[in-house]
N, C-alpha and C positions, 0 to 999 in steps of 0.2 A: 285493472282489473280485481285485486284486492279492494278499489275502495267503489266499484259496485259489490261486490260482496259486501261489503261493512254497510253500504247504504241499505242491501237488500234486507238486510236482520235489522236493522235501526228500524226502518218506516214500516216494512212487511208485520215481525214479528210483534215491536213495542208499539209501533203508531198502529196499526188497521186493529191483528189480533188479540191485542192486548189492550188497546185503550178504546181508539176511535168507533170504529163502526160494531164493535162486538163485544169484549166480555166486558170490559168497563162503563162505558157509556150508555151502550145501549140497552143492557139488559141489567146493570149496577149489580154484580154479582158479586162484587165485591169493594170494596173499599179504598182509596190512595190516598196520600199524604197531599194536601192540595198542587203542590207545586211539582210532584210526581205526574199528578193527572195531566197538568197543562204541556208539559216538558214530554210525554206520550202521545198527547193528543196531534201535538205541535210536528213530533214525528210520523203522525198519520196524515197530516196534511200534505207530505213531499212524497208522498204513496201515488198522488193528482188520481183519486177517488173522489174528489168534491168534498164541499164542507158541509155544515151541519145546517138544515134548513127547516122541513115540515115537522111535525108532528113531537118536535123537543125542544118546549117552552124551557123545561126546568137548563135549555142550553143557552136557547137566545137570549136569555136574560140576566145570565152572565155576560162581561165586559168583554171577558178575553174570546170567548168562543165569536160575541157578533164581530169584532175584530176578524177574528182569523176569515170567516165567511168575506168581509167584505175586501179584505187584503190579502187573499188568497196568491194573486199572482204574482205580488209584488215578492210574497214569501219564494215563491218557485224559481221566478227568477233569480233572487238570490243566492239559491244553492246551488242554479246553475253558473251562475258568476265563481263562486268559491272555486268548482272544483274546476274550471278552466283557469282558476288562480294558483294551482296547487296541483294540476295534473296536463292541464293543457285538451286538445280534442280526444285524444283517449278517455280521461275521465266524464266527460260530456260524452262521450257514445255508453263508457259499460255503468256509470254513475247515474245518468239520464236515459238512457235509451234502451239497451239490453233488461237494466235491474227494471224499469218502469212498465217494460211488455210480459216479464215474467212473473211479477205482481200483480198485472192486470189481468192475465191467461190463469192465475194460480188460483185468485178470486172467483174467476167466471167460472171456472171448472166446479167451485163450491155449489154456484147458482147453477149449474145446466148438469153436471154429471152427476151430483149428488141427491138430482130428484130422478135422474134417471139408471141409474145405474149399481148397485152394489145391495148390501145387505139389508133388510129391513127390520130388526129384532125390538122393536117396537110400534104399536097401534096408533100411531102419530095420527091418523086419517087423513097421511097424507103423502106425499110421492118422496119424503126425505129416503135420501137413502146413505150406509153407512160405506163408504169406498176408501180401502187401503191402497191404493196408489195414488188420492190427491189428497191423502193425509200428510204425503213426503213432503209434498211442493205448499201447502196450506200450515204449515205447521201446528197441525190437527186439527184444522178444521175440513176436515174431511169423514169425519167421526159425526156426520150430520145426521142422521136419525138420533143418534145423542141426543144431539143439540135439539132436535123439534121435542123431542120426548121430556126434556125438563131443561127447559131454556133457561130459568136461575140458574142451572149450576154453571159453577163456572168452571167443573172440567169435563173435556168431552171423550176424552179417551176414558171411559168406563171402569175397560178390565187391563189388565196387566200388562195385554200382547199391544193394549193401543196408546201407541206411540203418541205422546200432544205438548207437544215444546214448550206450546203458551202455559200452559196449565205448570207445567217444571219452575218456568220462570215466576210465574205467578206466587208458587210455594217455597220458591226462593225468596220473593221479596217479602214474604210473611215473617221466614226466620229471619231476614235481617234488618238492624233496626238503629238507629240515629238519636244517639243521646236518650237511649230508653222507651223511644216512639217507635213503632212497629210500621215499617213502611205500609203494609197492605193489612185491611184487618175488616172483620164482619164479612169473612170468604163463605159463600151459598153451595154445599155441595148435594147430591140426590140423597136422599135416604134409603134403609132396605125398603121401608115401607113404600117410598113412593114407588120403589121398584115391582114390590110388587102386587103395586095397584092392577087394575086392569089395562091400564096403558100396555103391558110387558107381555109379550106374544114367544117368546120363545125361537124368534125364527120364524114360524110357522103361517102361513096364507098369506105371504108377503100382497102389500096393495098392489093391482095391476093397473097398469095408464090407462087409463079413460079412452074412447074408441077416438077423440078429438087430441090426446095426444101425441107427439112422435113417437112411434115405434122403431128400435135401431134393428140396424139388419147390417151381415155381413157386411156388404157392401158400404156402410155407413163409414164402416172404421179404416175402410181401405181407402176411403173419401179423405179422412182424417189426415192417415200415414203420407197420403202424397201430398195433402197441401201443407202438413210439418216439412215433409223432405223439402219440398220447392222453396218455401221460406227459409227454412234452415241452407238451403244450399246458398242463397244470396249474403250470407254472413259474411262468406270466402271472396264475393265479386272485389274485394278492393284492391286484396292482397294476390287474385288472379287473376288480375286486370292485361291484356295484351289486346294489339288493336286487330288480330288474327281470332279472336276468341270473341271480341266484341263484333264483328264485321258477321259471323255465323249466328250469333241470337238474333240482330239485324234481319237475315235472308229467313232467316225462319220465323221470325216471328212474320215477314209476309206472306211468306209461305205456308205456315201453319192458319195466320189470324186472319188476312185478309184472303188468300183461296180457302184453305182448310173451311173455315167458317161461316165469316159472314158472306161469303160468294156463294159457297157448295151447304153447309148447312143449314143457312137461314133461307138467301133468297132463292136457292136453287131446290133442294128438299124440302126444304118446311112449307113454300109459299107457291113454289110452283111458277115465279116469277119469270121463266127463261127455260128455254130447253138447250141442253148440251149434248155432244155425241157420247154415246153411252162410254167409251174407254176412258174418256175427259172427265167426265161426271163421276167416273170412278174412281179416278187419280186425282182430284178434289177433294173427293169424300174420305179420301187416306190421307190425303194432307189434315183435315179436320181432326182425325183421330189422331194425330201425333200432337195437335193441341193439348189433351189430356181433359178434353170437357167434354169426354164419355165417344159409346159410339153413336153414329148414327140415328141407330133407332131411338136411344135413348132420347138425345138431345131433341131430332123433330118432337119426337111425341110430347116433350115436355113443353117446345114453345108453342106446337098448334094447342095445348090445353092451356096458356098460358093467353093466348089471343081467346080463347072459348071463354074465360072466367075474369078475363082481365081487373085488375082489384078490385074484384070481389072474394069473398071468402076462399071460396075453392084455386082461387091463383096460387101455383106455385111458390112465388117469389114476388108477392104486391108487399109495397112498405106501407099499405095498411095494418099489417104487421112487427111496425119498426122498420126502422131505416136497415139493421145490422141482417135483421131476417133477410128482407130482400137483397141487400149486399151479399152475405155469402151463407148463413145460417141455414136459408131454404135449400142448401146442397143435402144435409142430411136429411131430406125428409123424404128418403128413398121409397120406402112403404106406401107411402102415403100417394104419393106421384104417377106409381104405379098403378096403385087401389085403384086411384080415384079417374085414370085415365082408360081404364077398362083394360088393363095389361098390352097396353099397344095396340087396342083396336083402331086409334085412330091415326094409325100407322100401316095399314093395310098394304101399301103399294111397293112400303119399302120393303117390310116382311116376308112377301113375296116374289122377292128377288134371293136368289142364295148368296151373291157378294155381300148383300150388307148382312146377312143372317152368319156369315163366316167373320166377318168385320165384329160383330157382336160375340164372337163364340171365342175369338183368338185375342180379346182388345190388348190381353196383358203383353201376350208377346211381341205384340208388336210397338208397347211403350218400353219392354223393357229392351228393345233390337237397337233401337237409335240412340241411345247414352253408350248401348256397347259402340257404336261405329262412332259417335262424339268422340271417345274414349282412344279408340285406335290412331285416329288422325289429328286429335288437340290435345291429350290428356287430360288433365283436371279440367285446366280452364275450360276449355270446351265444355266438359260437362254442367262447370258453374256457370258460364253465359248460357249456354245454348241448350240448356233445361231448366235452371234453377232462374235468374232473371229473365230471361224470356218468357218461360211460364209463367212465371206472379205478374209479370207485367200483364200480358195477354189474360189469365186470370180476373185481374181488379180493373182492365179497360172493359170485358164482357159484364160483370160483373156491375162496371157504373153505370151500364144500360138500365141493366135491371132496377137499378134503385135510385142513382138519380136523375134517369130520366123521368120516374115517376113522380119528381117532386120538386123539382127546378129549373128552371126554364121555360118559352115560350108556348103557349097552348093556343094553333092560330084556325085548328080545326074542332068540331064539339064532334068527342069521340063515342062521350059516355065514360072516358076512365078520365086515370090523372096521368097520361101520356102527356110526354112534353119535349119541346124542340129545345136542347142545348149545345150551342156552339163549342165548349169545351170539349165535350166527350165527343161531339162531331170530329174535330178533328184529330183523335186519340184513337178511333173507333175506326174508322174507315168508315167512315158517313154513317155510322149506326145511330148517335147521337142524334140526330133528325126523328125521335123516335112518334113523336106524334105526327109527323107527317105519314112515317109508318104503320100508325095504328089506323088511318084516316085510310090508307090505300094498300093494305096489308099485301094485296097482288102485285104489288110496283117495284119493276127493279132498281127503280132509281127512287132513296131516300131524301136526296137535296134536293129538292124542287125549283128550289129558286136558282138561279147562276149563281148566286155568291155562297152557297151552302156546300162546300167541299165535301163530294162523296167521291173516294175514292174506290169503291168497292162498285161502285156506277163505272168509274169512268174506264175500268177494267172490263165490268162485261161490254160497253158500250165498243171496245177496243175486238172482244172477240166477234161480236156482232160483226163490224169494221169486214173484218177478214174470215166472215162465213163459218163462225162454229160457235154461238151465239144465235138462237132462232126464236121465233115466237116471243121475242121482250116484249114484257106488257110495260105500259105506261098508263097512268092516269090520263084521263081526256078532259079538255074544259069543259063537259058537260057534266063531268063527277064531280071537279072542281065542286061547281056551282051549284050542286045537290043542297039536301039540307044538311049536309056533312059537314058542310063550311058555315060559319057562322062568325060575325062581327063580334066581338067581347066586348064586352061594358065601357070599359075605356076609350074605348072606338076604333082601338088597335085590331087587325086584323091579321 
């Protein structure tokens, strides 16, 4: 663990904030002795945030940076090998895994949070904010509005109360010399004159988010808390493994994932691909609630909205806005989704039923009830595996359908969108990976249309039909398949 802490300081503080992509190389706010510049840049390489490439001719003309660009993978492998040599697998976990995850998200928070939440003291004409919470993790990078106001400034924390560890380190290097040669020279700072210019607003009239930019709602912070908690619990999985806890996770994955999300929320409630007795419809919908993907009204509304605008700007989770947006960032677009879906006008069939309104109003109660029961019967291991690992896996399986199945795979049907059939996702998502089939025939209870396209949800529906519980099961006919929706792809595949 100490190895991971040391690595975080070296690569994060010296590599990213002080050297690589920030104060030294990007903005040239001070000068370093060349050997020290190269050393700190090499430290930044190991944060795994990329090397130097475009718009940086002053770097690519230097053999050293060109070498780092071409040999980055080699250096990362060397670091991993050295960590394993001196500390075994724990050094790999903490020094490469945990350390890199923390550094990634500390850096990402500057890009995301510091352009949404915080205080805007300077009129930069942009959305940049100074956020005290982010600065704790980004060694001074959180004073982002200060940075945008005075990009040339070495110091981000302009006031005495604004802690800026990177600035303190630069200041130390300025004071230290080697053989009377200063390590840091030509430090640039914002002057009083700069601050008194029109850019200064003293906090008044903070710039608001434009209409097309995500506005944050209390629900977004709840989602963040849930996501962090679920993924945080997964860190305890190895030390809390037992077969009973593992079995609970598997059973709950089937109950909440297969019966709750794919069978109930998706194929039954969203598309009405078949009918169930009310008691069974309500039971399976309750299972879906325990998957922690929202109540039925919200989930179904979002999904119908997705099909209405598939891979257009209004699509709540299309990869046209980026892979990670379609995979997970879209979750935080609560206000936009609710507003553009007409405040649930597309789910009048669910809003008209007291049961679904009740689940929507009491969602938090049910979410807390399950972990209490798990803890009672199996202690903390049941929480870790039954809530943490199970939910994390279910989340990313669902998210893969939204992201991967609109980017990679085979498109057999001309649906007018980016939907793909992806066999890998199909295996883990209970048949949802045959996504191009689904977009071609939204009404169909069966997604795996070919005999070899494994569709566990369809098998469950077929069983319910055989025992008389599922009725009016909809499937595409041969006529449907032969209509214009089907196309032969240019390379001759079908």
